[in-house]
N, C-alpha and C positions, 0 to 999 in steps of 0.2 A: 313471370317476373316476380321477384320476392321483395317485400318491403323491409325485410329484416336488416338490422344493423350489422349482422354477422357478415354480410356480403360486402361491406364497405372496407376498402383497403386503406390503411393509414400510411402516411409517409413514414419512411424509415426513422428519421430523426425524432418524430413524435413517439414512436414505439420505444426508442432508446431512452428518452426522457421519462416516460412512464415507468420503464423498468428500473431506472435509477431510483425513483421515488420508492418503489417497492423494495428494492434490494437494501435500502437504508445505508448508502455509502456515507461514511463518517466524514466530518469536517477535518481539515488539516489541524494537527495539534497546535496549541498556542505557543509552545516553546519546546526546545530539546536540550539535552544535557551538555553537549559539546559542539564545537565547530566541525563541520564536515557534511558528507552526504550519507543519508541512510535509506535503506529499502523499507518502505512502509506498505504493509498489507492493509489497504484501506477498508476492505469489507469486514475485517476482524479487529481492526484497531491495534495491530501488532507490528513489530519490527523484526528485521532479520538480525539475529544476535547469536550468542554462543550459550550453550547449556550443556550440562553434564548428562551423558547417556549412561545410565547404570548398567544396562545389558552389554554394551560395548566397552565399558570402563574407559571412556575417553570423552573429551569435550568435542561437541559437534555443532554445526550451524543449526539453528532452530528458530521458530517463531517465539519472540519474547514480548511481554506486555509492557515492560518498563523501558523507557527510552534510555535509561542509564546503562542497560545491558545490551543495547543495540550495537551493531558494528558500524563505526563511523569511517567511511572511506575518504581518502584524500581528494579523489577526482570524481567527477560525474561519470566518466567512462567506466571506472571500476564498479561503481554502484549499478550502472545500467547493465553491465555484463552479468553481475550477480542476479539482477532481476530476471533475466532471460532463462535462468536455470530453474525457475519455479513455475508450478502449474497455477498456484493461487494468483489472482490478479494483484499486482503491486505497482507502486509508483516510487519515484525517487524524490526525496525531500532534501533541500539544502538548508543547513542551519548556519547562519552567519556568526553565531556565538552562543554561549550559554545563556539561557533565559530569553533569547531573542526569538521573534516569530520566524519559523521556517518558511521557505518558498517552495511551492510545488514545481518540480523541474520537468517531470515527464513520466 
């Protein structure tokens, strides 16, 4: 029998909480630019937005750091569907209005 702490199995929720502390998940932004739902990549502090792709010579969906350039969806369903198309972990935020604190939706 071993006295090592390596043999102790931690409950799953304890492991998840420890991982969150290490991953450095960011806090919800204090305000957003407009009313609507946005896709927020919480580990990077970025939003789903539009950006120019020089090689394709067109505007494409991309990660943007400025909330002014984020795509603001009219409904939660539209934002949630957009979330499922990305590999990066993301959440949906609802902004009740410009300068108001957004609510974490899911």
